[in-house]
N, C-alpha and C positions, 0 to 999 in steps of 0.2 A: 339617718338608714340606720336603724337596726342589724343586725345579727339575723332579727326572725324572719326581717322584708325581701336581704340573701338567699337564702333557703327557698330551696326548689319546693315546690306544691306537692304534697305527699301524695303518691296515688293511693286512689278507694279501691282495700281490699275486696277481688271476689265476691260476691254469698255463696253462703254455702251450697244452696242451691243449683247457682254458676257451677260451683265446682264439680258438684255430684252429676250432674247432667255433663261437664263434660268429660268426667269417669265414665259412666257410662254409656257414653258416644267409642270414649279411645275402646274398650270393652266391646262393643257390637263391634267396631270395623276385626278386631283382634279377631272373635270368633268365626266371618265372615273370611280368612283369612287362613283357615287354621289345615287347607293342602299345602299352603308353602310350607313346607317342613323341610329339617336339614335330608330326610328322604325325597323328595321331592328335587330338590337338588342334584344329589348323590343322583337321582336317576334321570333326569337331563342331559345328565354328566354323561350317563350311559349309552343317552339313547345318542347323541354327539356323537359319540366316541365310533358306536356301532354303524353310523349313518358313512364316518368314512372308512371306515373299515372295512366293513363291506364291500362297497363300489372297486375300492385297492384291489384285494383277494379277490375277487370277478375278475379284474382285468388282469391280474397276473397268473391265473388258472385260466385262461384264455391264451394269453397269451404263451405260455406254454406248451397248452395245444396246437398251435398254430407254428408253434417252433418246431415240434416232433413231425405234426405232418408236411411244412413246407420250408423245409431249411431253406433259407438265404443267406444276407450276407448281412443282414437286417436281423436287429431282433424281437420279437413281435413280445417278447415280457416284458422289454424297459419297456417296451412306447405305452404300451394298455396296462403298463404297470403306472404311470403315469397320466394317462389317460384316466382311471379310476381313481385316482387320489384327486383329480380335479372335478370328477362328479360328485366326490364324496366331500369335500371344503366345499362346493357350493351347496352341497345338498345341506349341510352343518350350516351355514351361512345363510339358509333358509329359515332354518331350527330356529336361530336362536332371534334373527327379525321379527318372526312371529312369534314369536317367548316376551322380548322385548316390546312390541305392541301394543302386545295384550296387559302385559305389567301397565302399560302407560294410560291403554285406554281406562282401565279399572283408577287406578290413581287420579283420573281424572274425575271418573266417576263419584269416588270418595270426596272430593274435594269439592266438588256441588251442593 
């Protein structure tokens, strides 16, 4: 056996038209995703932050109001603060799941 027969066969290089077509496809896909920028990510983080903060603050304020109106041995402030935090976390989880689902569907559409 010669050294030439032991070598792996060379892969044919893609033609220029295939390379240009692949680059054009990538550019078109990138143009469709213009809205997914750093600002979009920061906006989403802000949305998630506010979706947790607002219910938590509303729970705390309502608890303070109840503690002033109906003073008892229990702390309405602490209880409603925890309830507001739980509602806010569920709300944030909803937004993240919704965005994740949208990104996966978009990715599947692009792969087809």
